[in-house]
C-alpha positions as CSV (number, residue, x, y, z in Angstrom):
1,X,-22.3,-30.5,-36.9
2,X,-20.4,-27.4,-37.1
3,X,-22.9,-25.6,-35.0
4,X,-22.9,-27.9,-32.3
5,X,-19.2,-28.1,-32.5
6,X,-19.0,-24.2,-31.8
7,X,-21.9,-24.3,-29.1
8,X,-19.5,-27.1,-27.4
9,X,-16.5,-25.7,-27.5
10,X,-18.3,-22.2,-26.1
11,X,-19.6,-24.1,-23.4
12,X,-16.1,-25.6,-22.4
13,X,-14.4,-22.3,-22.8
14,X,-17.1,-20.9,-20.7
15,X,-16.8,-23.3,-17.8
16,X,-13.0,-23.6,-18.0
17,X,-12.6,-20.0,-17.4
18,X,-15.3,-20.0,-14.7
19,X,-13.8,-22.7,-12.9
20,X,-10.2,-20.3,-12.5
21,X,-11.8,-17.5,-11.8
22,X,-13.1,-19.3,-8.7
23,X,-10.5,-22.0,-8.3
24,X,-12.8,-24.1,-7.9
25,X,-16.7,-23.6,-5.8
26,X,-15.4,-25.5,-2.6
27,X,-12.8,-23.2,-1.8
28,X,-15.5,-20.1,-2.2
29,X,-14.5,-18.6,0.4
30,X,-13.6,-22.0,2.7
31,X,-16.5,-24.1,2.2
32,X,-15.5,-27.7,3.2
33,X,-11.3,-26.8,3.2
34,X,-10.4,-25.8,7.1
35,X,-9.3,-22.4,7.5
36,X,-5.6,-22.3,8.3
37,X,-5.6,-20.7,11.4
38,X,-2.7,-17.6,12.6
39,X,0.6,-19.0,13.0
40,X,3.3,-16.5,14.0
41,X,6.7,-15.4,14.5
42,X,7.7,-14.0,17.4
43,X,10.4,-11.5,18.5
44,X,8.2,-9.2,20.6
45,X,9.9,-9.2,24.4
46,X,9.5,-6.1,26.7
47,X,12.0,-5.3,29.0
48,X,9.2,-3.7,31.2
49,X,6.6,-6.4,31.7
50,X,4.3,-4.0,34.2
51,X,3.2,-2.2,30.9
52,X,3.2,-5.3,28.7
53,X,2.7,-8.8,29.0
54,X,5.0,-10.5,25.7
55,X,3.1,-13.7,25.8
56,X,-0.3,-11.9,25.8
57,X,0.1,-10.1,22.9
58,X,0.8,-12.6,20.4
59,X,-2.0,-14.6,21.7
60,X,-4.0,-12.2,21.7
61,X,-3.0,-11.2,18.3
62,X,-3.5,-14.5,17.1
63,X,-7.2,-14.6,18.3
64,X,-8.0,-11.4,17.1
65,X,-6.7,-12.8,13.3
66,X,-8.4,-16.2,13.4
67,X,-11.6,-14.1,14.7
68,X,-11.6,-12.6,11.2
69,X,-10.6,-15.4,9.6
70,X,-14.0,-16.6,11.0
71,X,-16.1,-13.9,9.8
72,X,-14.5,-14.4,6.4
73,X,-13.0,-11.3,6.6
74,X,-9.9,-12.5,4.3
75,X,-8.9,-14.9,2.2
76,X,-5.3,-14.6,3.0
77,X,-3.7,-11.9,5.7
78,X,-0.4,-11.1,7.1
79,X,0.0,-9.1,10.3
80,X,3.3,-6.8,11.7
81,X,3.8,-5.3,15.0
82,X,6.5,-3.3,16.3
83,X,6.8,-1.5,19.5
84,X,10.8,-0.1,19.9
85,X,11.7,-1.4,23.1
86,X,9.8,-4.9,22.4
87,X,10.9,-6.0,18.8
88,X,8.4,-7.2,16.4
89,X,5.5,-10.1,15.8
90,X,4.6,-11.5,12.9
91,X,1.5,-13.1,12.0
92,X,-0.5,-14.6,9.1
93,X,-3.5,-16.9,8.0
94,X,-5.4,-18.2,5.5
95,X,-4.5,-19.4,2.0
96,X,-2.3,-17.3,-0.4
97,X,-2.6,-19.6,-3.2
98,X,-6.5,-20.9,-2.5
99,X,-6.6,-23.8,-5.6
100,X,-3.1,-25.2,-4.0
101,X,-4.5,-24.5,-0.6
102,X,-0.9,-22.8,0.2
103,X,-1.0,-20.7,3.1
104,X,0.7,-17.9,4.7
105,X,4.0,-17.7,5.7
106,X,6.1,-14.6,7.4
107,X,8.3,-14.2,4.2
108,X,5.5,-14.0,1.8
109,X,5.3,-10.6,-0.9
110,X,2.1,-8.9,-1.1
111,X,1.3,-5.9,-3.2
112,X,1.6,-3.0,-0.6
113,X,-0.5,-0.9,-3.0
114,X,-1.0,2.9,-1.5
115,X,1.5,2.3,1.4
116,X,3.8,3.3,-1.7
117,X,3.3,6.6,-1.3
118,X,4.9,7.5,1.6
119,X,8.1,6.2,0.7
120,X,7.9,8.4,-2.7
121,X,7.4,11.4,-0.6
122,X,10.0,10.7,2.0
123,X,12.0,10.1,-1.7
124,X,10.9,13.7,-2.4
125,X,12.5,15.3,1.0
126,X,15.8,13.4,0.9
127,X,16.0,15.4,-2.8
128,X,14.3,18.4,-0.8
129,X,17.0,18.4,2.1
130,X,19.9,18.2,-0.9
131,X,19.0,21.4,-2.4
132,X,17.6,19.9,-5.4
133,X,14.1,20.4,-5.6
134,X,12.2,22.9,-4.2
135,X,8.5,22.5,-2.7
136,X,6.7,25.8,-4.4
137,X,8.1,26.0,-8.0
138,X,6.1,25.1,-10.8
139,X,6.6,21.0,-11.7
140,X,7.7,22.1,-15.5
141,X,11.4,23.5,-13.4
142,X,12.2,19.4,-13.5
143,X,9.6,17.9,-15.5
144,X,9.1,20.1,-18.6
145,X,7.4,17.2,-20.5
146,X,4.8,17.7,-18.3
147,X,2.3,20.8,-20.1
148,X,1.2,24.0,-18.6
149,X,-1.9,24.3,-17.4
150,X,-4.8,26.5,-18.2
151,X,-5.9,26.3,-14.3
152,X,-2.7,27.1,-12.8
153,X,1.0,26.1,-11.6
154,X,1.5,22.9,-10.1
155,X,3.8,22.8,-7.9
156,X,5.7,19.5,-5.7
157,X,3.5,20.9,-2.6
158,X,0.2,20.3,-3.8
159,X,1.6,17.0,-5.7
160,X,2.2,15.7,-2.1
161,X,-0.5,16.6,-0.6
162,X,-3.5,15.8,-3.6
163,X,-4.6,19.4,-4.4
164,X,-2.6,19.3,-7.6
165,X,-6.0,19.5,-9.5
166,X,-5.3,16.1,-11.0
167,X,-7.3,14.1,-11.4
168,X,-7.9,9.8,-10.1
169,X,-9.2,7.2,-11.6
170,X,-12.9,7.9,-13.2
171,X,-13.8,4.1,-12.1
172,X,-12.3,0.9,-10.6
173,X,-11.9,-0.5,-14.0
174,X,-10.0,2.6,-14.9
175,X,-7.7,1.5,-12.4
176,X,-6.7,-1.5,-14.4
177,X,-4.2,-1.1,-16.3
178,X,-2.2,-3.6,-18.3
179,X,-0.1,-1.5,-20.6
180,X,3.6,-1.6,-19.5
181,X,5.6,1.7,-19.4
182,X,9.2,1.4,-19.2
183,X,9.8,4.9,-17.3
184,X,7.3,6.9,-15.3
185,X,8.6,9.8,-17.7
186,X,6.9,7.8,-20.2
187,X,3.4,6.6,-17.8
188,X,2.9,10.4,-17.6
189,X,1.5,10.0,-21.6
190,X,-1.6,8.1,-20.6
191,X,-2.8,11.2,-18.5
192,X,-0.7,14.7,-18.8
193,X,-2.7,16.0,-21.9
194,X,-5.8,16.2,-19.4
195,X,-7.3,19.4,-17.6
196,X,-7.0,19.8,-14.0
197,X,-10.6,19.7,-12.0
198,X,-9.7,22.9,-10.5
199,X,-7.5,25.5,-9.4
200,X,-4.2,23.7,-7.7
201,X,-4.3,24.5,-3.9
202,X,-7.9,25.0,-3.8
203,X,-9.4,21.6,-3.5
204,X,-8.4,18.4,-2.4
205,X,-8.8,15.4,-4.1
206,X,-6.7,12.0,-4.1
207,X,-4.8,10.9,-7.3
208,X,-2.1,8.3,-7.9
209,X,-1.3,10.1,-10.9
210,X,-0.2,12.9,-9.0
211,X,2.2,10.5,-7.3
212,X,3.1,8.9,-10.5
213,X,4.2,12.6,-11.2
214,X,6.5,13.0,-8.2
215,X,7.8,9.7,-9.6
216,X,8.7,11.3,-12.9
217,X,10.2,14.1,-10.6
218,X,12.6,11.9,-8.8
219,X,14.1,9.9,-11.9
220,X,14.5,13.1,-13.6
221,X,16.4,15.1,-10.7
222,X,18.0,11.8,-9.2
223,X,19.0,10.7,-13.4
224,X,18.1,7.2,-11.8
225,X,15.3,4.9,-12.6
226,X,12.4,5.3,-9.9
227,X,12.9,1.6,-8.5
228,X,17.1,1.9,-8.2
229,X,16.4,5.3,-6.6
230,X,14.6,3.4,-4.0
231,X,16.9,0.3,-3.6
232,X,19.1,3.0,-2.9
233,X,17.7,5.3,-0.6
234,X,14.8,3.6,0.7
235,X,15.0,-0.1,0.7
236,X,18.6,-0.9,1.5
237,X,19.2,1.6,4.0
238,X,16.2,0.8,6.1
239,X,17.2,-3.3,5.2
240,X,13.8,-3.9,3.7
241,X,16.3,-6.9,1.1
242,X,12.8,-8.7,0.4
243,X,10.7,-4.8,-1.0
244,X,11.0,-4.4,-4.4
245,X,8.7,-2.9,-7.5
246,X,6.7,-5.2,-8.9
247,X,7.5,-6.1,-13.2
248,X,4.8,-7.8,-14.7
249,X,5.8,-11.2,-16.1
250,X,8.5,-11.8,-13.9
251,X,8.3,-14.6,-11.6
252,X,8.5,-14.4,-7.8
253,X,9.1,-16.9,-5.5
254,X,7.0,-16.9,-2.1
255,X,4.5,-14.4,-3.7
256,X,0.9,-13.7,-3.2
257,X,-2.0,-14.3,-6.2
258,X,-4.2,-12.0,-6.6
259,X,-8.0,-12.2,-5.8
260,X,-11.0,-9.7,-5.8
261,X,-13.9,-10.2,-2.7
262,X,-17.1,-10.3,-4.1
263,X,-19.9,-10.6,-1.3
264,X,-19.0,-13.8,0.6
265,X,-17.0,-15.8,-2.8
266,X,-13.1,-14.9,-3.9
267,X,-12.9,-15.0,-7.3
268,X,-9.1,-14.6,-8.8
269,X,-8.2,-11.1,-9.9
270,X,-6.4,-9.8,-13.5
271,X,-2.9,-9.6,-13.6
272,X,-2.7,-5.8,-13.7
273,X,0.5,-4.1,-14.8
274,X,1.3,-1.4,-12.1
275,X,4.1,0.5,-13.8
276,X,1.5,3.7,-14.4
277,X,2.3,3.8,-11.0
278,X,5.0,2.6,-9.3
279,X,5.5,5.3,-7.5
280,X,2.0,5.7,-5.9
281,X,1.1,2.1,-5.6
282,X,3.6,-0.5,-7.5
283,X,5.6,-1.5,-4.7
284,X,5.5,-5.4,-3.1
285,X,6.8,-6.4,0.2
286,X,6.8,-8.1,3.7
287,X,5.3,-7.4,6.5
288,X,8.4,-7.6,7.8
289,X,10.1,-5.7,5.5
290,X,6.9,-2.4,6.5
291,X,8.3,-2.9,9.9
292,X,11.5,-1.9,9.6
293,X,10.5,1.2,7.0
294,X,8.2,2.1,9.9
295,X,11.3,1.5,12.4
296,X,13.3,4.0,10.4
297,X,11.2,6.7,9.8
298,X,10.9,6.5,14.1
299,X,14.9,7.0,13.7
300,X,15.3,9.3,11.1
301,X,17.0,7.1,8.9
302,X,15.8,8.6,5.7
303,X,15.0,12.3,6.6
304,X,15.7,14.2,9.4
305,X,13.5,15.1,12.1
306,X,12.6,18.6,11.2
307,X,11.6,17.3,7.3
308,X,9.6,14.5,9.0
309,X,7.8,17.8,10.8
310,X,6.7,19.3,7.4
311,X,5.6,16.2,6.4
312,X,2.7,15.5,9.0
313,X,1.9,19.0,9.4
314,X,-1.8,18.8,7.6
315,X,-3.1,22.3,9.4
316,X,-5.0,22.7,6.3
317,X,-8.7,21.6,6.0
318,X,-8.5,20.5,2.5
319,X,-8.7,17.1,3.2
320,X,-11.0,17.1,5.9
321,X,-13.8,18.7,3.6
322,X,-14.1,16.2,2.1
323,X,-14.4,14.0,5.5
324,X,-10.6,12.3,5.2
325,X,-8.3,12.6,7.5
326,X,-6.0,16.1,7.0
327,X,-3.3,14.8,4.7
328,X,0.5,15.7,5.3
329,X,2.9,14.9,2.3
330,X,2.1,11.6,1.8
331,X,0.6,10.4,5.5
332,X,-3.0,11.0,6.5
333,X,-2.8,12.3,10.0
334,X,-4.4,11.8,12.8
335,X,-4.4,13.1,16.1
336,X,-6.1,10.2,18.9
337,X,-7.1,11.8,22.2
338,X,-5.6,8.5,24.4
339,X,-2.6,7.4,22.4
340,X,-1.0,10.5,20.3
341,X,0.1,11.1,16.9
342,X,-1.1,8.5,14.3
343,X,0.5,8.5,10.6
344,X,-1.3,5.9,8.6
345,X,-1.5,5.5,5.0
346,X,-4.4,2.3,3.5
347,X,-4.2,1.3,0.1
348,X,-6.2,-0.6,-2.5
349,X,-5.8,-2.2,-5.3
350,X,-6.6,-5.6,-7.8
351,X,-5.0,-8.7,-5.4
352,X,-4.8,-6.3,-2.2
353,X,-6.1,-4.2,0.3
354,X,-3.6,-3.0,3.5
355,X,-3.1,-0.3,5.9
356,X,-0.1,0.9,7.5
357,X,0.3,2.7,10.9
358,X,3.4,4.7,13.0
359,X,2.5,5.9,16.2
360,X,4.6,8.1,16.5
361,X,4.1,9.3,20.4
362,X,4.5,5.7,21.5
363,X,7.5,4.2,18.6
364,X,4.5,1.7,17.3
365,X,4.1,0.2,13.6
366,X,1.3,-1.7,12.7
367,X,0.7,-3.3,8.9
368,X,-1.9,-5.6,7.9
369,X,-1.1,-6.7,4.4
370,X,-4.3,-8.8,2.3
371,X,-4.5,-10.5,-0.9
372,X,-7.8,-9.4,-1.6
373,X,-9.3,-6.2,-3.2
374,X,-12.7,-5.6,-1.1
375,X,-11.4,-6.0,2.3
376,X,-10.2,-2.5,3.0
377,X,-11.9,-1.8,5.8
378,X,-11.0,-5.0,7.9
379,X,-7.9,-4.3,7.2
380,X,-7.9,-0.8,8.6
381,X,-9.8,-2.3,11.4
382,X,-7.3,-5.6,12.1
383,X,-4.6,-2.7,11.7
384,X,-5.7,-0.7,14.5
385,X,-7.0,-3.4,16.6
386,X,-3.1,-5.4,16.0
387,X,-1.8,-1.6,17.0
388,X,-3.7,-1.2,20.2
389,X,-2.2,-4.8,21.5
390,X,1.2,-2.9,22.0
391,X,-0.2,0.4,23.2
392,X,-0.3,2.4,26.5
393,X,-3.0,4.4,27.2
């Protein structure tokens, strides 16, 4: 009798677990449920109608988004488009909570993943402009907690450009942390004693942990928490009032749930703790707030133009040797022969695939935020298609 009860209990636990993960079968991905079409908040109005047809931009954007939804590119997605002389357009489609059939809206909060890195890099450049950090001194000058390495000294410049030799996640599972770290300085304990993968400055290796170190330096030099520094010096300056660090255990109104795409199926993602990578990928925001961030970069709100020029100097070939776009300080830098310079960053983590681009020579910003890991290429493709609507070629 006890064995039968135990087997029944195991069956119930597994059944409940499966239902919880897939929320439920009929919503995977959209079967028997009508896909919410793209809906826009339009503040896009170009003065020069000979260049861009304002009404056509909105209809074309929604058509592009609906095409992606029909091909199951996303479960839920938000897009943003800004052009300096036209204003902005926010569009979204799909579900942010599958089980409740809750659709996206213009104020929805999303994990932005590694779009956090350009924000952190700009914060470092603010400290550089004030003479509080030297980009080429050993990081122990500011962070004595980080041990010296046999393979050589790490500098802030190395960290910004992913040439420090600090390792990245060893696997997708390694990227899932459930440990809370009260400060970024304390988060260093998770990896600071590992040996470097190569001599600093000799190779390129993208690493979120390197940007955790940058966040710890910001904390030490500014004598503020990373969250407080970013709020005062980045988010509030750009009027990004819906942007913050994601704190595990705190309830957020209007926040998208987290999913992972497996084939054509969307399953619930574990609610990971982002405190180990707050300065690399721990920010949550809205599509509109990220357009404000892009606008502030274009208007030199955070740093002067000379500092931005330093950030987007990607003349070395260390990143391209690995088949990636040249990487400056927190930005991947791409020169398009038709539309000019693009600085950009994508991101992926449990519950998020994102892409953000600033078309420097056209004063255009494009952003895509998805609530599903496994849709990063789709986020990149959609960002380019949305951005193209406001470009003059």
